[in-house]
N, C-alpha and C positions, 0 to 999 in steps of 0.2 A: 479387275475389280470390282466390287461389289454395289450394291445400292446406298450404304452409309461410308462402308469402309475404305476408303482407295489405298496409296500406295505408301500413303504415311496418315494413318487412322483415320479415322470420323471426324470429318472437320466442318467448318461451316460457321455462321453468325448465330454466335450464343442467345439462346431462345426463340429464335425460327427454327434454320436449321438442325441446330444443338441444343435443344431444353434440359431442362431439371429434370424431365422425367425419361428421356432417354436414357440419363447418366444413370435411373432409379434402375431401369430396367438392363442395362449393361452389368451392374452391380447386382442384380438377384440372379441374373443367367451365370454370372463366372463367379459367383460365392456357389450357386448349384452343381455346376458343374462340377469344381475342383472338390468338391465334399465329397463326391460319389465314389472317389478314389482314397479318402481317409472314413476310418472304421472308429479307431481307437484318439484318436485328436481331431482338430478344426482344420480346415484348410486357412492358408496363412497370403493374404494379396498385400502389397506393399503400391502403396500410393504417394506420386510429387504431382506436385505442380508448381506453373510458375505464377507472377504476379497480376494475373489480369485481375480484375475485380470478381468477374463470372470463374475464375477457379474454386475459388471460395465455396459456392454455392453448386457446383459440380464435384467437389470433395466430398463436400456433407450426403451429397444424394447417391454418389457412389457406395462411400461406407454404410448409408444406411438399406441399399439392396445389396450389401455384401453379406451385411450381417442377418438382415432379414432372411436369408436363407441359410445361414449358419454356419458361416466362415466370418475368420477374424481383418481386421481391416490396420492396417499397420499405414502412420501417416506419415512423412515423410518431410511434408511443409512444402515450402517453396524450394525448390532444388532444380538440377538440370535431368534432361531425359537421359544421359549416356550414365548419370549418379545410378537414377532409377534399374536401370540395366546393371550395373555393376553391384547394385544390394541385391536383387532378386539374382541373379547366380549365386552369388558368395553367402548368402546369408538363407538358400535354401527353400526360399518361394514361391509359392506352384505358377504363380505368374505377377507380372507386374504390370501397373496403372499408370501412364503421364498427362495429364492435363493439360496440354498446350496446345497453341497454333505457331509457333517458333515467330517464322515474321512476319505474320501477320499482322495488322490492326490488333488495338485491343479490343473492339466491338467482335472481334472471333473467337474463335478457340476449336480445340478439338480434344479428342480422349487416342492417345496411342497403346497401343496393347501390347506386351512383349509375355513368351512364355518362359519355361522356369529356369532357362541359364540366357538371359536377358534380351533374346533376339526376337524379330518383330515374328507376331503369333501370324500362326500356320492360317493359309486360306481360306483350308473348310472348315476350320473351326468360327473365324468370324462370320463365313457364311450360315453357320447353324445358329450362330448369332444373331445374326439380322432375320433368320427366318424366326426366332423368337418373337424380336421386335415388331415384327409386324404380324406375328401370329394374336393365340392365344397364352396370356403370360399366369391366368386363371391354373395352369396345368402343375406349374412347380410347386410342389409343397412350402410351406411358410414354417421356420424355424419359430418353437417356442418353448417354453419354461426353461431350462438348464442348456438347452440346443442353440440359441440366440447366440450370435457372435458379440465380440468381443471387438471395440475401437481404441485401437494404442499408438499411444504419442511414441514416432521410434524416428525422432530426429537425431539422437545417435549415430542411425546409418551414415548421415551425408558427414559428419566427422571423420566415421571411416573411409568416406573414398575420398575425402582431402586427404588423410594420411596415404593412402594407396596415391594419389597423384602425385604426391612429395617423393615417394620412394622409388620412382621411374627413373629421372634424369642422375649420371651416374658423378656428375658435378655441381659443384655450387653456382649460383647465380648471383654472386655476391660481383660488387662492382660494378652487378649491368643495371640499367635502367628499362623498364617496361612500364608501357600503356595500355590501361583495359579499357575499352568501350563495353561497357556490360548494358547497355540499350536498355537500361531498368526493368530488368529482365531477371530470368532464374538465376543466374550467375554472379549474381549483383553482391552475394556474400563469399561464395566459393574461391573464386576468382583471385580475388585479393589473398585472401588465405594461402593457397598455395603458392603463390609467388612471392608473398612476404614470408612465409616459411622456407623457401630456398633459398633465399635469401636476398633478394632481387628489392631495387627502390624501386616500389610499385605506384604508379600512379593512377588515380580510376578516376574515370569520369561517369556519368550514367549511371550513379549507383543509390538512385533517391527515386525507386520506384512508388507509386501513390494507386496503381490499380489501374490508372487509363495512360499512362503517359510510355508503356513499353511500346521501343519500337518505334517512337513520335523523335522526330529528326535527327535519329541516333542506330546505332545497332548496325546492320550487314547490310540495310537499304538505304543508308546515307553513312558513305564512309568517301567524303569527298576531301577529307585529311589525309597529307602524307601520299605515298606511293601505293598502289594497289598491288598486292600478289595475289594472283586468284590461285582454285585449284589446282589448275592446271601446272602452275609453276611449282607450287609449294610440292605436288606429287613427284615432281623431275627431282626437285632438290632432296628429297627425303629417300626418293629409289636411290638415285646417284651414290648418296653417301652411302648408304647403306651396301649398294655391290661393293662399292670399293672399299667397304671394309666385311666383306665376305656373311653379311648380315642381310641377304634378299633371296631368301629359299626360290627355288624355280627360278630366279632370274629374271621375274614377273611383275610387271604393275597392270592392274584392273581399273579402268576406265568406263565411261560410257560412250554410246555414239556422240552425244556434243563435244565431247573433249576438242582442243582448238586441234589442226594439221599441224600447226607447229610443235606440237607437243611430240606426236609422233614423228616427226623428224628428228627432233632433239634427244629420245630414246633411240629411234634408229642410230643416231651419231653415238651414242654411248653406249651403244650393244644391251641395251635390253626391250627385252620381249615386253609386249602387254597382249591384254583381252581388252575387244569391246562388248558390252552389254547394255541392254534396254535402259533409256531415261529412268532412274529412283537407285537413290543407295539400297534399297533392297536385293535388287538384282546385282550389286556389283557386291555386297557381302554374302549372298547366295552363290555366288562366281568363287567367291574367295574361297567360302568353306567348301563345295565341292571340289574345286582343284588344290587345297590348301597353302593358296596365296598367302603374303601377308599384309601387300600395302595394295588398297585402291580409294577410289573416290570419284568424284564429280568435280567439275569447273567451277562449281556455286562453292564451292569450298566442304563439301563434307566429305570429310577424309577419315576412312577405315584403318587402325594398325591394329591387326587381328591377333596379333599377342600381347595386346593389351586390353582389349576392349570388343564387344563382341556387336555396337555401332559407331556411328559416326561420334566423335567426341572434340569441341573445339579447344578443349581445355589441353587434352594430351598430345592434339596436333601443332598446339602454341607451345608445349614441354620438349616436343620432337625439334622445331625448327630453332630454338633455343639451343636445343642440344650439339644440332647440326653447327652454329654458327660461334658457340665454345669450343668446340672440335676445331672448325676449319680456321678459327679466328680470321673468317670471313666477312663482310655486312652483306643483308638479304639481295641487294643489289647487286654484287658479284656474284653471287650463288647463282641467283635467277638466269644470267645472260645467256647461259646456252640456251634456252628458250626464245624464237623468237616469234612474235604472236602475228599469225595472220588475219588481215580485215576479213569480218566476217557478215552477212547480210540473209538474216530471217523475216520469213514473211509467213503469215500466217493466212488461212486460205479456206474460205464457206465454202463447198461443195455438195453435192444432192448426196452421194454415196462416196464415204473414203475408202472402202473395202473395193468398190468397183472403180475408182479414180487408180488407185495403185495399180489394179492391177491390167488398166488401159493400155493398146498396145502403143496408143503413139504419142502418152504420159511416160511410157517405160523405153518407148525409142529416146526420147528426148533427153529423159536420163542420160541416158546412154552416149548420145553425142555429144552432152556435158560432160562429161566423163573421160571420154575420149581426147577432147579438145583441149580440158584443163592438164592432161597427163599426170605427173610426179609432182605440179604446182600449185595442184589444190584440189577441190571435190565437191558435193555435192550429195544432201542426202533430203529427204524424202521420208516422213513421216509422219505419221498420228500423232495428235494430242491426247493425252489419256486423261484432259481434263474437262476438252471443249469439242465442239463437232466441226473440228479443224484439222487441217492436215498442215503441217510446216515444212516451208521449203527452204531450206539452208544450201548454202553457198561461202568457201573459201578458198580466197587465191590471192592474187599478188597484191591486189588493188580492189578498193569498194567495187569500182566501176564494172569492172571484171566479174565482182561476184552479182552485181545487181544485173548483170547480163544475161549470165546462167541460169540466177533467177526466174527472170523474166521469162526467158524463154521453155524454161519446164511452165509456167505461171498459162502462158499463149497456149501451152499445147492443149494444156487442161480447157481452156477455154472453147479451140478448137473443136474439143472432143463433145461439148456441149454439157462438162460436169460442175465447171463455173459457176459459184455465184457470185460471192466477193471476193475481193481484195482486205483483210481486217487491217484497220488503221489501229 
């Protein structure tokens, strides 16, 4: 990860960690960089945004930076990240930009960058961009006269994306009722449009964004209503269904190391192989692309169907689940019954040095002892946080008490070796 760009873009509190000047500089660099590849026409960069009040500020700043470097900025306006990814690759844009902080509070925001095929931008190019932000921006030339870029309304791109989504299911959703929580966010218009077009009786809540109510008591961080079907169970349902129909190439599912032990037990029983990557959907996608796998995702619910998208797409995930239910005539409760989620305990621990602690022989011995004691009835995992100065100590086992015991054993080894500073609350 770089100074500004992490696994999911440049993110922080709007006006503090991420400012309009930052957005302008990002636009300046992207406009200049991609303009070098064009001699007879202008570079084209497409921008989408969520409903945060600050997203409008960042959209204007990005567009100003892009056009001042001689490229054209196309505005999708309020839309989803997967929409930007789809439009970037299907409409031959040089790159795509999404302004969003996902499930974070409204006062945060972020800038996500995508390459010309709608994938997350290469780390090397983002590092070059960071060097520009921290360096002397005066070395980039300013566009003048007829070379100044244009800002173009491109809301029609959203309609093309909606049309694409409605083409994916092979069956009508007529006579089915669907409830959508749009979190007052970027899908507040698109979600209803897709399910209505497919014939569903659609009920929508939290579709009245006002700039400050995104994710407030709604959306993915407030799913108290009904029974939760997390990403692990969604992955199991879809992978099993596709396998049974000969539609799971390589018979492999891609997960992260944080997927529940119960998922792996269920996959073993179903005869489905699996890969484990570092935490982050970008690592899942990279593994899928490298090995030509078609389904992967995270326990958090970021699911990637690579046949249809180059990024996780909540609406595509919903469409795939609807397709499975209609094909099988079974409810989600029955389809997910094959996965028994194991109790999990995770503690964040501050240490003097993450790498030295991981390499400590006593800590490694404690991990080995826990692993041997649990056998095939659980597991332990010790990993570095990608966003905080902490180690994450996790155990999964048959009971929460057993998990607690194994986690505390590893933490005790850290304390005895002199690395422990505190166990965070």
